[in-house]
ROPA-46656 format. One record per residue (C-alpha): x, y, z; residue number from 0; residue in one letter. Coordinates in nm, 4 decimals, m for minus. Layout:
<rs>
          x          y          z   resi   resn
          X          Y          Z    NUM      a
...
</rs>
This chain:
<rs>
          x          y          z   resi   resn
    24.7483    m1.6400     1.0337      0      m
    24.7742    m1.7970     1.3393      1      s
    24.9144    m2.1939     1.4516      2      t
    24.6165    m2.1844     1.7229      3      n
    24.9551    m2.3093     1.9494      4      v
    24.8537    m2.1197     2.2777      5      e
    25.1858    m2.1795     2.4326      6      s
    25.5543    m2.2715     2.3207      7      w
    25.6300    m2.4758     2.6200      8      g
    25.5514    m2.8262     2.5450      9      d
    25.7316    m2.8278     2.1452     10      v
    25.7839    m3.1878     2.1934     11      a
    25.3728    m3.2765     2.1949     12      s
    25.2800    m3.0700     1.9037     13      l
    25.2222    m3.1835     1.5904     14      g
    25.2862    m3.0482     1.2198     15      a
    25.2225    m2.6932     1.2246     16      i
    25.2151    m2.6378     0.8317     17      y
    24.9211    m2.7405     0.5924     18      p
    24.8382    m3.0470     0.4732     19      f
    25.0355    m3.2786     0.6936     20      p
    25.0985    m3.6328     0.6275     21      g
    25.1149    m3.5924     0.2613     22      i
    25.4071    m3.5199     0.2071     23      e
    25.4489    m3.9157     0.0465     24      g
    25.2231    m3.8482    m0.2175     25      i
    25.3668    m3.5300    m0.3519     26      l
    25.7533    m3.6623    m0.4198     27      v
    25.5488    m3.9513    m0.6146     28      i
    25.3947    m3.6741    m0.7759     29      v
    25.7081    m3.4513    m0.7794     30      g
    25.8820    m3.7287    m0.9511     31      v
    25.6393    m3.8287    m1.2497     32      l
    25.6260    m3.5188    m1.3671     33      v
    25.9830    m3.4385    m1.3782     34      w
    25.9963    m3.7994    m1.5562     35      i
    25.6790    m3.7431    m1.8148     36      i
    25.8899    m3.3879    m1.8573     37      w
    26.1709    m3.5449    m1.9509     38      h
    25.9923    m3.8127    m2.1692     39      i
    25.8152    m3.5086    m2.3337     40      w
    26.1824    m3.2795    m2.4200     41      q
    26.2921    m3.5815    m2.5570     42      i
    26.1099    m3.6432    m2.7914     43      r
    26.0727    m3.3459    m2.8552     44      s
    26.4445    m3.2626    m2.9724     45      e
    26.4234    m3.5678    m3.1441     46      n
    26.1903    m3.3917    m3.3066     47      d
    26.3778    m3.0329    m3.3791     48      e
    26.7286    m3.3026    m3.4563     49      y
    26.4852    m3.4793    m3.7059     50      d
    26.3646    m3.1813    m3.8822     51      r
    26.6448    m2.9502    m3.9192     52      a
    26.8659    m3.3321    m4.0955     53      l
    26.5521    m3.3498    m4.3262     54      n
    26.6175    m2.9579    m4.3938     55      h
    26.9712    m3.0137    m4.4532     56      y
    26.9418    m3.3173    m4.6982     57      r
    26.6841    m3.0843    m4.8922     58      e
    26.9100    m2.8079    m4.9437     59      v
    27.2532    m2.8941    m4.8574     60      g
    27.4876    m2.9084    m4.6105     61      l
    27.6919    m2.6067    m4.7204     62      d
    27.3769    m2.3663    m4.8197     63      k
    27.1917    m2.4721    m4.4802     64      a
    27.5306    m2.3958    m4.3295     65      l
    27.6202    m2.0964    m4.4842     66      d
    27.7625    m1.8173    m4.1931     67      h
    27.8274    m1.5931    m4.4190     68      r
    27.4393    m1.4802    m4.4297     69      g
    27.3572    m1.4672    m4.8405     70      t
    27.1197    m1.7836    m4.7765     71      y
    26.8651    m1.8288    m4.5506     72      d
    26.8789    m2.1380    m4.4693     73      a
    26.5550    m2.1971    m4.2583     74      m
    26.3125    m2.0645    m4.4909     75      v
    26.0457    m2.3098    m4.6352     76      e
    26.0331    m2.3532    m5.0227     77      k
</rs>
């Protein structure tokens, strides 16, 4: 890969020597939007999981759902 720079003597006059200069702002905006969308998706996904667990606990009873001895498989569908 070449930078097409003949001499490094006058570095101040060189512009950006990396690919796609000028789109940093757009990339920041895209990154922030992806980050926010991911958080919204994650919150909805966790809330759905918590709701399913609550419904399951209500169906089988909390004692059976939290049985630590392993005598009852609480997450088996009926």
